[in-house]
Residue frames relative to the residue before (quaternion, step in Angstrom):
aa qw qx qy qz dx dy dz
X 1.0000 0.0000 0.0000 0.0000 0.00 0.00 0.00
X 0.6378 0.5282 -0.3361 0.4486 3.59 1.00 -0.82
X 0.6480 0.5220 -0.3172 0.4550 3.56 0.99 -0.85
X 0.6344 0.5287 -0.3231 0.4622 3.56 1.04 -0.79
X 0.6432 0.5279 -0.3201 0.4529 3.58 1.01 -0.83
X 0.6426 0.5106 -0.3165 0.4756 3.57 1.01 -0.84
X 0.6402 0.5355 -0.3195 0.4486 3.55 0.99 -0.86
X 0.6625 0.4913 -0.3018 0.4782 3.58 0.95 -0.87
X 0.6620 0.5320 -0.3144 0.4241 3.57 0.89 -0.95
X 0.7402 0.4046 -0.2289 0.4858 3.58 1.05 -0.71
X 0.4948 0.6714 -0.4231 0.3540 3.59 1.28 -0.10
X 0.5471 -0.6195 0.4402 0.3508 3.59 -1.10 0.58
X 0.6033 -0.5510 0.4325 0.3813 3.56 -1.22 0.47
X 0.4511 -0.6423 0.5462 0.2927 3.53 -1.16 0.66
X 0.4695 -0.6281 0.5317 0.3199 3.55 -1.12 0.64
X 0.6913 -0.4496 0.3372 0.4542 3.57 -1.26 0.20
X 0.6883 0.4809 -0.2917 0.4582 3.58 0.85 -0.93
X 0.6443 0.5138 -0.3270 0.4626 3.59 1.04 -0.72
X 0.6462 0.5030 -0.3198 0.4765 3.58 0.99 -0.80
X 0.6516 0.5037 -0.3163 0.4709 3.57 0.91 -0.87
X 0.6428 0.5245 -0.3217 0.4563 3.58 1.01 -0.78
X 0.6474 0.5114 -0.3158 0.4687 3.58 1.01 -0.81
X 0.6504 0.5070 -0.3143 0.4702 3.59 1.02 -0.77
X 0.6572 0.4947 -0.3125 0.4751 3.56 0.97 -0.79
X 0.6029 0.5505 -0.3593 0.4521 3.59 1.10 -0.60
X 0.6022 0.5361 -0.3443 0.4811 3.57 1.08 -0.74
X 0.6707 0.5087 -0.2993 0.4492 3.56 0.89 -0.91
X 0.6510 0.5228 -0.3195 0.4482 3.55 0.94 -0.86
X 0.7395 0.4301 -0.2283 0.4648 3.56 0.98 -0.85
X 0.8493 0.2487 -0.0476 0.4632 3.58 0.90 -0.96
X 0.4972 0.6503 -0.4534 0.3525 3.62 1.17 -0.16
X 0.5735 -0.6662 0.3653 0.3065 3.56 -1.05 0.74
X 0.3895 0.6941 -0.5081 0.3292 3.60 1.17 0.31
X 0.6766 0.4892 -0.2841 0.4714 3.59 1.23 -0.44
X 0.4898 0.6925 -0.4329 0.3051 3.59 1.21 -0.23
X 0.5777 -0.6163 0.4055 0.3493 3.62 -0.98 0.79
X 0.6132 0.5418 -0.3722 0.4381 3.62 1.02 -0.62
X 0.6800 0.4639 -0.2956 0.4848 3.59 0.93 -0.82
X 0.6101 0.5446 -0.3616 0.4478 3.59 1.04 -0.65
X 0.6373 0.5087 -0.3195 0.4826 3.57 1.02 -0.77
X 0.6317 0.5405 -0.3274 0.4490 3.56 0.97 -0.86
X 0.7345 0.4459 -0.2452 0.4489 3.55 0.78 -1.03
X 0.6599 0.4664 -0.3076 0.5023 3.57 1.26 -0.30
X 0.5142 -0.6731 0.4026 0.3472 3.58 1.28 0.08
X 0.5147 0.6907 -0.3759 0.3416 3.57 1.22 0.40
X 0.5494 0.5781 -0.4215 0.4316 3.59 1.21 0.26
X 0.4391 -0.6713 0.5299 0.2753 3.54 -1.11 0.69
X 0.6708 -0.4558 0.3743 0.4496 3.56 -1.29 0.16
X 0.6525 0.5277 -0.3188 0.4407 3.60 0.94 -0.83
X 0.6535 0.5024 -0.3119 0.4725 3.58 1.00 -0.78
X 0.6433 0.4939 -0.3205 0.4894 3.58 1.06 -0.68
X 0.5973 0.5431 -0.3582 0.4690 3.58 1.10 -0.61
X 0.6482 0.5169 -0.3141 0.4626 3.57 0.94 -0.90
X 0.6391 0.5213 -0.3115 0.4720 3.58 1.02 -0.82
X 0.6908 0.4810 -0.2903 0.4551 3.59 0.79 -1.01
X 0.6646 0.5140 -0.3041 0.4489 3.58 0.96 -0.87
X 0.7074 0.4455 -0.2677 0.4790 3.59 0.89 -0.88
X 0.6516 0.5142 -0.3222 0.4552 3.57 0.96 -0.81
X 0.5303 0.6294 -0.4128 0.3903 3.60 1.14 -0.49
X 0.6359 0.5349 -0.3549 0.4285 3.59 0.90 -0.80
X 0.6269 0.5176 -0.3269 0.4819 3.58 1.02 -0.78
X 0.6598 0.5065 -0.3130 0.4585 3.59 0.87 -0.94
X 0.6793 0.5320 -0.2981 0.4082 3.56 0.91 -0.90
X 0.7265 0.4192 -0.2605 0.4782 3.60 1.09 -0.54
X 0.4288 0.7133 -0.4691 0.2952 3.61 1.20 -0.11
X 0.6976 0.4335 -0.3147 0.4759 3.67 0.77 -0.79
X 0.5820 0.5433 -0.3778 0.4726 3.60 1.16 -0.47
X 0.6283 0.5282 -0.3179 0.4746 3.57 0.99 -0.85
X 0.6989 0.4669 -0.2777 0.4653 3.57 0.88 -0.91
X 0.6137 0.5319 -0.3503 0.4667 3.58 1.10 -0.60
X 0.6094 0.5365 -0.3445 0.4713 3.58 1.09 -0.69
X 0.6605 0.5024 -0.3078 0.4654 3.57 0.91 -0.91
X 0.6328 0.5245 -0.3303 0.4641 3.60 0.93 -0.84
X 0.6851 0.5107 -0.2902 0.4309 3.57 0.89 -0.93
X 0.6818 0.5122 -0.2867 0.4366 3.59 1.16 -0.47
X 0.6585 0.5074 -0.3074 0.4630 3.59 1.25 -0.19
X 0.2686 -0.7538 0.5764 0.1652 3.55 -1.08 0.77
X 0.5462 0.6013 -0.3879 0.4355 3.57 1.31 0.28
X 0.3771 -0.7504 0.4899 0.2338 3.64 -0.43 1.13
X 0.6290 0.5440 -0.3403 0.4388 3.58 1.03 -0.73
X 0.6420 0.5059 -0.3159 0.4817 3.55 1.01 -0.83
X 0.6690 0.5057 -0.3148 0.4445 3.58 0.85 -0.94
X 0.6389 0.5190 -0.3372 0.4569 3.60 0.95 -0.78
X 0.6794 0.4872 -0.2960 0.4619 3.58 0.92 -0.87
X 0.7164 0.4751 -0.2719 0.4326 3.58 0.86 -0.95
X 0.6287 0.5657 -0.3634 0.3907 3.60 1.00 -0.68
X 0.4575 0.6614 -0.4466 0.3923 3.60 1.26 -0.18
X 0.6276 0.5546 -0.3310 0.4346 3.56 1.04 -0.77
X 0.6256 0.5327 -0.3395 0.4579 3.56 1.04 -0.75
X 0.6650 0.4932 -0.2980 0.4750 3.58 0.92 -0.89
X 0.5984 0.5744 -0.3620 0.4254 3.58 1.02 -0.78
X 0.7685 0.3633 -0.1930 0.4900 3.59 0.97 -0.80
X 0.7207 0.4140 -0.2522 0.4956 3.59 1.05 -0.71
X 0.3859 -0.7029 0.4989 0.3289 3.58 1.15 -0.58
X 0.2355 -0.7346 0.6064 0.1929 3.54 -1.34 -0.10
X 0.7719 -0.3657 0.2339 0.4645 3.59 -1.18 -0.29
X 0.7294 0.4457 -0.2314 0.4645 3.56 1.20 -0.41
X 0.8120 0.1083 -0.0414 0.5720 3.59 1.11 -0.47
X 0.4970 -0.6296 0.5020 0.3235 3.54 -1.24 0.52
X 0.3884 -0.7300 0.5160 0.2234 3.54 -1.18 0.48
X 0.7722 -0.3940 0.2602 0.4252 3.51 -1.37 -0.05
X 0.6054 0.5609 -0.3693 0.4272 3.59 1.06 -0.63
X 0.6796 0.4640 -0.2928 0.4869 3.60 0.89 -0.88
X 0.6255 0.5264 -0.3462 0.4603 3.58 1.04 -0.68
X 0.6395 0.5105 -0.3405 0.4632 3.58 1.02 -0.70
X 0.6213 0.5314 -0.3443 0.4616 3.59 1.02 -0.72
X 0.6094 0.5341 -0.3489 0.4708 3.60 1.09 -0.64
X 0.6304 0.5181 -0.3295 0.4750 3.57 1.04 -0.75
X 0.6507 0.5092 -0.3174 0.4654 3.57 0.94 -0.88
X 0.6346 0.5191 -0.3292 0.4684 3.59 1.02 -0.77
X 0.6306 0.5415 -0.3371 0.4421 3.59 1.04 -0.73
X 0.6361 0.5097 -0.3375 0.4709 3.60 1.16 -0.46
X 0.6112 -0.5653 0.3453 0.4331 3.58 1.27 -0.33
X 0.5558 0.5961 -0.3970 0.4221 3.59 1.26 0.17
X 0.4468 -0.6463 0.5348 0.3110 3.58 -1.16 0.53
X 0.5422 -0.6666 0.4006 0.3181 3.57 -0.86 0.94
X 0.6209 0.5426 -0.3587 0.4374 3.61 1.04 -0.64
X 0.6181 0.5414 -0.3380 0.4589 3.55 1.07 -0.70
X 0.6719 0.4897 -0.2899 0.4741 3.56 0.95 -0.88
X 0.6971 0.4977 -0.2746 0.4369 3.57 0.83 -1.03
X 0.5862 0.5919 -0.3763 0.4054 3.60 1.15 -0.47
X 0.1982 -0.8239 0.4844 0.2173 3.59 1.29 -0.60
X 0.3524 0.7656 -0.4822 0.2391 3.61 1.17 0.34
X 0.7667 0.3916 -0.1934 0.4706 3.58 1.09 -0.67
X 0.3942 0.7146 -0.5004 0.2891 3.60 1.15 0.31
X 0.5754 -0.5886 0.4472 0.3499 3.55 -1.22 0.50
X 0.5765 -0.5882 0.4280 0.3723 3.61 -1.03 0.68
X 0.6573 0.5142 -0.3187 0.4494 3.59 0.98 -0.80
X 0.5790 0.5542 -0.3730 0.4675 3.58 1.14 -0.56
X 0.6589 0.5181 -0.2982 0.4566 3.54 0.91 -0.97
X 0.6785 0.4942 -0.2948 0.4567 3.58 0.85 -0.94
X 0.6772 0.4993 -0.3063 0.4453 3.59 0.87 -0.92
X 0.6814 0.4832 -0.2920 0.4658 3.58 0.87 -0.94
X 0.6577 0.5025 -0.3133 0.4655 3.58 0.95 -0.81
X 0.6039 0.5444 -0.3571 0.4598 3.58 1.12 -0.56
X 0.5985 0.5447 -0.3639 0.4612 3.59 1.10 -0.60
X 0.6401 0.4991 -0.3193 0.4892 3.59 0.99 -0.80
X 0.6392 0.5295 -0.3216 0.4556 3.56 1.01 -0.81
X 0.6245 0.5495 -0.3358 0.4419 3.57 1.01 -0.81
X 0.7391 0.4157 -0.2521 0.4662 3.59 0.72 -1.02
X 0.6350 0.5346 -0.3272 0.4515 3.58 1.20 -0.43
X 0.8096 0.3394 -0.1355 0.4593 3.57 0.93 -0.90
X 0.6671 0.4852 -0.3143 0.4699 3.59 1.12 -0.52
X 0.6647 -0.4890 0.3553 0.4391 3.62 -1.18 0.35
X 0.6494 -0.5453 0.3624 0.3868 3.56 -1.13 0.68
X 0.6032 0.5731 -0.3568 0.4247 3.58 0.98 -0.80
X 0.7114 0.4442 -0.2561 0.4806 3.58 0.89 -0.92
X 0.5918 0.5510 -0.3646 0.4617 3.58 1.12 -0.59
X 0.6509 0.4915 -0.3077 0.4899 3.58 0.99 -0.84
X 0.6614 0.5300 -0.3132 0.4285 3.58 0.90 -0.92
X 0.6032 0.5847 -0.3622 0.4038 3.59 1.07 -0.65
X 0.6295 0.5435 -0.3373 0.4410 3.59 1.21 -0.41
X 0.5403 0.6991 -0.3725 0.2837 3.58 1.22 -0.34
X 0.3563 0.6795 -0.5326 0.3573 3.58 1.17 0.40
X 0.5509 0.6183 -0.3856 0.4068 3.58 1.24 -0.38
X 0.5024 0.6462 -0.4270 0.3843 3.60 1.23 -0.25
X 0.8163 0.1949 -0.0898 0.5363 3.56 1.02 -0.73
X 0.4438 0.7072 -0.4592 0.3034 3.60 1.20 0.14
X 0.5860 0.6034 -0.3902 0.3746 3.60 1.05 -0.66
X 0.6510 0.5163 -0.3249 0.4517 3.59 0.93 -0.85
X 0.6549 0.4975 -0.3149 0.4737 3.58 0.98 -0.83
X 0.6549 0.5196 -0.3218 0.4446 3.59 0.91 -0.88
X 0.6514 0.5169 -0.3162 0.4567 3.56 0.92 -0.89
X 0.6634 0.4946 -0.2919 0.4798 3.56 0.96 -0.90
X 0.6494 0.5275 -0.3191 0.4452 3.57 0.99 -0.88
X 0.6246 0.5364 -0.3487 0.4479 3.60 0.90 -0.86
X 0.6565 0.5202 -0.3068 0.4519 3.56 0.90 -0.94
X 0.7207 0.4529 -0.2569 0.4576 3.58 0.84 -0.98
X 0.6268 0.5214 -0.3472 0.4635 3.61 1.03 -0.68
X 0.6512 0.5009 -0.3165 0.4742 3.59 0.98 -0.77
X 0.6661 0.5129 -0.3019 0.4496 3.56 1.01 -0.79
X 0.8140 0.3236 -0.1338 0.4633 3.56 0.74 -1.09
X 0.7879 0.1984 -0.0920 0.5757 3.59 1.14 -0.62
X 0.0813 -0.8562 0.5079 0.0489 3.61 0.58 1.12
X 0.5957 0.5743 -0.3599 0.4311 3.59 1.18 -0.44
X 0.6251 0.5296 -0.3392 0.4622 3.60 1.26 -0.12
X 0.4326 0.7611 -0.4321 0.2167 3.57 1.23 -0.42
X 0.6875 0.5001 -0.2918 0.4382 3.59 0.94 -0.79
X 0.7080 0.4529 -0.2603 0.4753 3.58 1.27 -0.16
X 0.5117 0.6938 -0.3879 0.3262 3.57 1.23 0.26
X 0.3277 0.7748 -0.4914 0.2255 3.61 1.21 0.23
X 0.5884 0.5826 -0.3787 0.4135 3.58 1.03 -0.71
X 0.7083 0.4606 -0.2699 0.4619 3.57 0.79 -1.00
X 0.6079 0.5585 -0.3546 0.4390 3.58 1.02 -0.74
X 0.6683 0.5011 -0.2990 0.4613 3.59 0.94 -0.89
X 0.6752 0.5160 -0.3025 0.4316 3.58 0.95 -0.83
X 0.5128 0.6468 -0.4217 0.3753 3.61 1.18 -0.32
X 0.7449 0.3303 -0.2112 0.5399 3.60 1.11 -0.60
X 0.6435 0.5477 -0.3339 0.4177 3.60 1.00 -0.76
X 0.6817 0.5253 -0.3081 0.4056 3.58 0.79 -0.99
X 0.6812 0.4698 -0.3277 0.4559 3.67 0.77 -0.81
X 0.6186 0.5352 -0.3495 0.4568 3.61 1.01 -0.72
X 0.6775 0.4924 -0.2870 0.4649 3.57 0.90 -0.95
X 0.6531 0.5283 -0.3143 0.4422 3.58 0.97 -0.85
X 0.6288 0.5413 -0.3352 0.4463 3.58 1.00 -0.80
X 0.6593 0.4940 -0.3105 0.4742 3.58 0.91 -0.88
X 0.7017 0.4972 -0.2839 0.4241 3.58 0.79 -1.02
X 0.6845 0.4697 -0.3158 0.4596 3.61 0.85 -0.82
X 0.6180 0.5223 -0.3476 0.4737 3.59 1.06 -0.64
X 0.6346 0.5332 -0.3258 0.4548 3.57 1.04 -0.79
X 0.7153 0.4462 -0.2896 0.4532 3.60 0.71 -0.98
X 0.6195 0.5314 -0.3587 0.4530 3.60 1.03 -0.64
X 0.6775 0.4982 -0.2885 0.4578 3.58 0.96 -0.85
X 0.7883 0.3796 -0.1683 0.4541 3.57 0.90 -0.93
X 0.5731 0.5244 -0.4056 0.4817 3.62 1.21 -0.09
X 0.1589 -0.8636 0.4766 0.0432 3.56 -0.04 1.34
X 0.7663 0.2464 -0.1525 0.5734 3.60 1.24 -0.20
X 0.6350 -0.5074 0.4014 0.4221 3.55 -1.25 0.27
X 0.6067 0.5617 -0.3484 0.4416 3.57 1.08 -0.73
X 0.6681 0.4743 -0.3035 0.4863 3.60 0.95 -0.81
X 0.6160 0.5316 -0.3538 0.4613 3.60 1.03 -0.65
X 0.6476 0.5052 -0.3222 0.4708 3.58 1.01 -0.77
X 0.6316 0.5155 -0.3356 0.4720 3.59 1.08 -0.64
X 0.5820 0.5557 -0.3592 0.4728 3.58 1.15 -0.58
X 0.6702 0.4921 -0.2912 0.4732 3.56 0.91 -0.94
X 0.6530 0.5136 -0.3092 0.4628 3.58 0.99 -0.85
X 0.6230 0.5395 -0.3459 0.4485 3.61 1.00 -0.75
X 0.6455 0.4996 -0.3220 0.4797 3.57 1.02 -0.73
X 0.6138 0.5305 -0.3471 0.4704 3.59 1.04 -0.70
X 0.6465 0.5229 -0.3215 0.4531 3.56 0.94 -0.88
X 0.6448 0.5092 -0.3215 0.4708 3.59 0.98 -0.81
X 0.6409 0.5132 -0.3301 0.4658 3.60 0.94 -0.82
X 0.6392 0.5242 -0.3277 0.4575 3.59 1.01 -0.77
X 0.6273 0.5346 -0.3314 0.4592 3.59 1.05 -0.76
X 0.6618 0.4897 -0.3025 0.4804 3.59 0.95 -0.85
X 0.6478 0.5236 -0.3139 0.4557 3.58 0.99 -0.86
X 0.6469 0.5391 -0.3201 0.4341 3.56 0.95 -0.88
X 0.6142 0.5454 -0.3517 0.4490 3.59 1.04 -0.70
X 0.6927 0.4588 -0.2772 0.4825 3.58 0.96 -0.83
X 0.5580 0.5736 -0.3920 0.4538 3.59 1.13 -0.54
X 0.6639 0.5119 -0.3005 0.4548 3.56 0.93 -0.94
X 0.6517 0.5102 -0.3112 0.4670 3.58 0.95 -0.86
X 0.6610 0.5133 -0.3158 0.4470 3.57 0.90 -0.92
X 0.6693 0.5051 -0.2997 0.4551 3.58 0.89 -0.94
X 0.7328 0.4500 -0.2459 0.4473 3.57 0.89 -0.94
X 0.8437 0.2380 -0.0689 0.4762 3.59 0.91 -0.86
X 0.7054 0.3757 -0.2798 0.5319 3.61 1.24 0.01
X 0.7747 -0.2195 0.2113 0.5542 3.58 0.37 -1.23
X 0.5146 -0.2460 -0.8096 0.1389 1.60 -1.39 2.09
X 0.5204 -0.6537 0.4161 0.3588 3.61 1.22 -0.09
X 0.4320 0.7018 -0.4455 0.3498 3.54 0.89 0.99
X 0.0760 -0.8005 0.5935 0.0356 3.62 0.13 1.17
X 0.4624 -0.7006 0.4640 0.2828 3.61 -0.90 0.84
X 0.6943 -0.4531 0.3348 0.4479 3.61 -1.23 0.24
X 0.8119 0.2719 -0.2175 0.4687 3.53 -1.01 0.90
X 0.5954 0.5725 -0.3698 0.4253 3.59 1.21 -0.27
X 0.7038 -0.4466 0.3590 0.4200 3.55 -1.35 0.32
X 0.1525 -0.7687 0.6169 0.0729 3.54 -1.05 0.86
X 0.4090 -0.6855 0.5448 0.2568 3.55 -0.97 0.88
X 0.3035 -0.7734 0.5349 0.1536 3.54 -0.80 1.04
X 0.7967 0.3179 -0.2294 0.4600 3.53 -1.13 0.65
């Protein structure tokens, strides 16, 4: 391991295109578009109850995104960075003129047949959902700012998944169509955010070692997203063992 560290430390910096390529490779291998739960969703093989479980648990992740972004804003002493990054908070919390992503997600949950108050209470989320999402907050709170920013770079490839998901949800679950505003908004928000973040990490990663930490931070974020779906699959697909206190599929 020590030899590997020396090798990385002495390696030349990746160009912008090389760094972007390495990040996209992480996405191709580890992003949750490959997870069996999402594959079932996109093939139209999830029941309404399973989609309810997904919407209810994913809400907790959605609800902490602006908290995560507020933590990142608080860690920077650059006013320009803070002005650019706080857009993400508004995207999810909304402002006086428009609703944000959290309310849009609640609309999606309502389209599955759940009451929004039940979802927003987060009382029925899976313990593993809670642990995974809280670990994301822990990552951005404790790791260097560069790595906290890099963890957001799943947005580099989320647009393609979102576009595909919208198509498949409309095809297989037409009763969800009225709740897809969240995904529609992210089609433009995610690419804008990704452009800023990748430019930031390329500019501020001053060594090959720091570039490798950027790549690792993205891997860690992908693992957090994957772990959330692992929990859903175990509890609601196979073997189908939701823990005490968690959401139960009715009927």
